[in-house]
C-alpha positions as CSV (number, residue, x, y, z in Angstrom):
1,X,0.0,0.0,-0.1
2,X,1.3,3.4,-1.0
3,X,2.1,5.8,1.8
4,X,0.1,8.9,1.2
5,X,3.0,10.7,3.1
6,X,5.3,10.0,0.2
7,X,3.1,12.3,-2.0
8,X,2.5,15.0,0.5
9,X,6.0,15.4,1.8
10,X,8.3,17.8,-0.2
11,X,11.3,16.2,-1.7
12,X,14.4,17.1,0.2
13,X,17.2,18.7,-1.7
14,X,20.9,17.8,-1.4
15,X,22.5,20.1,1.2
16,X,24.8,22.8,-0.4
17,X,27.8,24.3,1.0
18,X,27.0,27.6,2.5
19,X,29.7,29.5,0.7
20,X,29.2,27.9,-2.8
21,X,26.5,30.3,-4.0
22,X,28.5,33.3,-2.8
23,X,31.6,32.1,-4.3
24,X,30.0,31.7,-7.8
25,X,28.5,35.2,-7.4
26,X,31.8,36.7,-6.6
27,X,33.5,34.9,-9.4
28,X,30.7,36.1,-11.8
29,X,31.3,39.8,-10.8
30,X,35.0,39.5,-11.3
31,X,34.6,38.0,-14.8
32,X,32.1,40.6,-15.7
33,X,34.2,43.4,-14.4
34,X,37.3,42.0,-16.3
35,X,35.3,41.8,-19.5
36,X,34.1,45.3,-19.1
37,X,37.6,46.5,-18.4
38,X,38.9,44.8,-21.5
39,X,36.2,46.3,-23.7
40,X,36.7,49.8,-22.3
41,X,40.6,49.6,-22.8
42,X,40.1,48.1,-26.2
43,X,37.7,50.8,-27.3
44,X,39.9,53.5,-25.9
45,X,42.9,52.1,-28.0
46,X,40.9,51.7,-31.2
47,X,39.6,55.3,-30.7
48,X,43.0,56.6,-30.0
49,X,44.4,54.8,-33.3
50,X,41.6,56.3,-35.3
51,X,42.1,59.7,-33.9
52,X,45.9,59.5,-34.5
53,X,45.4,58.1,-37.9
54,X,42.8,60.6,-39.2
55,X,42.7,63.7,-37.0
56,X,45.7,64.5,-34.8
57,X,49.2,63.4,-34.2
58,X,51.9,64.3,-31.6
59,X,55.4,65.4,-32.7
60,X,58.5,66.4,-30.7
61,X,60.3,69.6,-32.0
62,X,63.6,68.2,-33.1
63,X,65.6,71.5,-33.5
64,X,65.9,75.1,-32.5
65,X,64.8,76.6,-35.9
66,X,61.4,77.8,-34.3
67,X,62.8,79.5,-31.2
68,X,61.4,81.2,-29.4
69,X,57.9,80.1,-30.5
70,X,58.9,76.4,-30.0
71,X,61.8,75.1,-27.7
72,X,63.8,72.0,-28.6
73,X,61.9,68.8,-27.5
74,X,58.6,70.7,-27.0
75,X,55.7,68.3,-27.8
76,X,53.1,69.5,-30.2
77,X,49.7,68.4,-31.3
78,X,49.2,68.5,-35.0
79,X,45.8,68.8,-36.8
80,X,45.9,66.3,-39.7
81,X,42.9,67.8,-41.3
82,X,45.1,70.5,-42.6
83,X,45.5,70.9,-45.6
84,X,43.3,68.2,-47.1
85,X,40.0,69.1,-45.3
86,X,40.8,72.5,-43.7
87,X,42.8,75.0,-46.0
88,X,46.2,75.9,-45.0
89,X,46.8,79.7,-44.2
90,X,49.7,82.0,-44.1
91,X,51.2,82.1,-40.7
92,X,50.3,78.5,-39.8
93,X,53.1,76.4,-38.2
94,X,53.1,73.2,-40.1
95,X,54.9,69.9,-39.7
96,X,55.9,68.3,-43.1
97,X,58.0,65.4,-44.3
98,X,61.3,66.1,-45.9
99,X,60.6,67.1,-49.6
100,X,64.0,65.6,-50.6
101,X,67.4,66.4,-49.3
102,X,66.4,69.0,-46.7
103,X,67.6,67.0,-43.7
104,X,70.5,65.3,-45.3
105,X,71.3,61.9,-43.8
106,X,69.2,61.2,-40.8
107,X,70.9,58.9,-38.3
108,X,68.7,56.5,-36.6
109,X,69.4,55.2,-32.9
110,X,70.0,51.4,-32.8
111,X,67.2,49.7,-30.9
112,X,66.7,46.2,-29.5
113,X,63.8,44.2,-30.9
114,X,61.9,44.8,-27.7
115,X,62.5,48.6,-27.8
116,X,61.5,48.7,-31.4
117,X,58.2,46.7,-30.8
118,X,57.3,49.0,-27.9
119,X,58.1,52.1,-29.9
120,X,56.0,50.8,-32.8
121,X,53.0,50.0,-30.5
122,X,53.1,53.3,-28.6
123,X,53.5,55.4,-31.7
124,X,50.5,53.6,-33.3
125,X,48.3,55.2,-30.6
126,X,50.1,58.6,-30.6
127,X,51.8,58.1,-27.3
128,X,55.4,58.6,-28.8
129,X,56.7,60.1,-31.9
130,X,59.8,58.2,-32.9
131,X,59.8,59.7,-36.5
132,X,59.8,63.4,-35.3
133,X,63.5,63.7,-36.5
134,X,62.4,62.7,-40.0
135,X,59.9,65.8,-40.1
136,X,60.4,69.5,-40.2
137,X,58.5,72.3,-38.4
138,X,58.3,75.8,-40.0
139,X,56.0,78.6,-40.4
140,X,54.0,79.2,-43.6
141,X,54.9,82.4,-45.2
142,X,53.6,82.1,-48.8
143,X,50.9,80.1,-50.5
144,X,50.6,78.9,-54.1
145,X,50.8,82.0,-56.4
146,X,52.4,84.3,-53.9
147,X,55.3,86.5,-54.9
148,X,57.6,86.8,-52.0
149,X,60.6,89.2,-51.8
150,X,63.2,89.9,-49.2
151,X,63.7,92.6,-48.5
152,X,61.9,95.9,-48.8
153,X,63.8,99.2,-48.3
154,X,62.9,99.2,-44.6
155,X,64.0,95.5,-44.3
156,X,60.7,93.7,-44.2
157,X,59.4,90.7,-46.3
158,X,56.8,91.6,-48.9
159,X,54.1,89.4,-50.1
160,X,52.4,90.2,-53.3
161,X,53.9,93.7,-52.9
162,X,52.6,94.2,-49.3
163,X,55.2,94.5,-46.5
164,X,54.6,92.5,-43.4
165,X,55.7,93.0,-39.7
166,X,56.5,89.7,-38.0
167,X,55.7,89.7,-34.4
168,X,56.6,86.0,-33.9
169,X,60.3,86.9,-34.5
170,X,62.3,87.7,-31.4
171,X,63.2,91.5,-31.0
172,X,66.0,92.5,-33.2
173,X,65.9,89.5,-35.5
174,X,66.0,90.3,-39.2
175,X,63.4,88.7,-41.5
176,X,66.3,87.3,-43.5
177,X,70.0,87.9,-44.0
178,X,69.6,86.1,-47.3
179,X,67.9,88.0,-50.2
180,X,65.4,86.2,-52.3
181,X,62.6,86.8,-54.9
182,X,60.3,83.8,-55.5
183,X,56.9,83.0,-56.7
184,X,55.3,80.1,-55.0
185,X,54.0,77.2,-57.4
186,X,50.4,76.2,-57.1
187,X,49.9,73.4,-54.7
188,X,53.0,74.3,-52.6
189,X,54.0,76.6,-49.8
190,X,57.1,78.7,-48.9
191,X,58.2,78.1,-45.2
192,X,60.5,79.8,-42.9
193,X,61.6,79.2,-39.2
194,X,61.0,81.8,-36.6
195,X,64.6,81.5,-35.7
196,X,65.7,83.1,-38.9
197,X,69.4,83.0,-38.2
198,X,69.3,79.3,-37.5
199,X,66.7,77.8,-39.8
200,X,67.4,75.6,-42.8
201,X,64.2,76.5,-44.5
202,X,62.9,77.3,-48.0
203,X,65.7,80.0,-48.6
204,X,68.4,77.4,-48.4
205,X,67.1,74.5,-50.7
206,X,66.7,76.4,-54.0
207,X,69.3,74.0,-55.6
208,X,67.2,70.8,-54.8
209,X,64.4,69.5,-57.0
210,X,61.8,71.0,-54.6
211,X,63.4,74.4,-55.4
212,X,62.8,75.3,-51.7
213,X,59.0,74.7,-51.9
214,X,56.9,72.2,-50.0
215,X,54.4,70.5,-52.0
216,X,51.0,69.7,-50.4
217,X,51.6,65.9,-50.2
218,X,54.5,66.3,-48.0
219,X,52.4,68.3,-45.4
220,X,51.4,66.2,-42.3
221,X,49.3,69.1,-40.7
222,X,49.1,72.2,-38.7
223,X,50.6,72.4,-35.2
224,X,47.9,73.8,-32.9
225,X,49.2,73.4,-29.3
226,X,52.2,72.8,-27.3
227,X,51.2,69.8,-25.1
228,X,54.4,69.2,-23.2
229,X,56.2,70.2,-21.0
230,X,53.1,71.6,-19.1
231,X,55.1,74.9,-18.4
232,X,55.1,75.6,-22.1
233,X,51.4,74.8,-22.7
234,X,49.9,77.3,-25.2
235,X,47.9,77.5,-28.3
236,X,50.0,78.2,-31.5
237,X,48.8,81.4,-33.1
238,X,49.0,81.8,-36.9
239,X,49.0,85.6,-36.5
240,X,46.2,86.1,-39.2
241,X,46.4,89.9,-38.6
242,X,49.9,89.9,-40.0
243,X,48.6,88.7,-43.3
244,X,45.1,90.1,-43.5
245,X,46.1,93.0,-45.8
246,X,48.2,90.8,-48.2
247,X,46.4,91.1,-51.6
248,X,45.6,88.0,-53.6
249,X,48.4,87.1,-56.1
């Protein structure tokens, strides 16, 4: 005879270890946190890579040709939308690749495989700029079509017949000790360092295939801010007022 109590009595479950449920709960929280952390870090790295590739880059200033505007080893942020999306303007401080022969032979520091890999990884995300020594930083003085002459009777540069006063030069610095009379080809720029007495710029490369001009394809972008060291932090002005009265070529 079937015992009615067998149907009425609830089935007993096997006893559980009192800490097992809490252990699984803690483990799940840890795994969830780890996954979230990896997603956040991965997304940040991908975003950084996209920004570095298409929008901005970081460079170190390799020389003193832009003193006192830029100091040696200043770190600058460069807007890569210039000039392909945003037009370049007179007065912009630009970073550009060597148009051919400007830098001569660039010596590279020997690196171990580990150092080279770390440099490649960090530079991919804009955290370092190992190729800074292969680029130049100068100020745009003339655009395509501009006729630039040095110097007027009162010792000033003239652009399309208009003399300009250059406040970014240190007091007492001449616009140029080298006389020149050039017309900038379309699609190129004429650049000069703010430290005119110590700048191997457009004035000194007329014997090269580039004739001292920088074609658009060599321009990386416009330097917009000094980001490091913090004591040098400032926006980089293009002094538009200096060039506002320059007539069109």
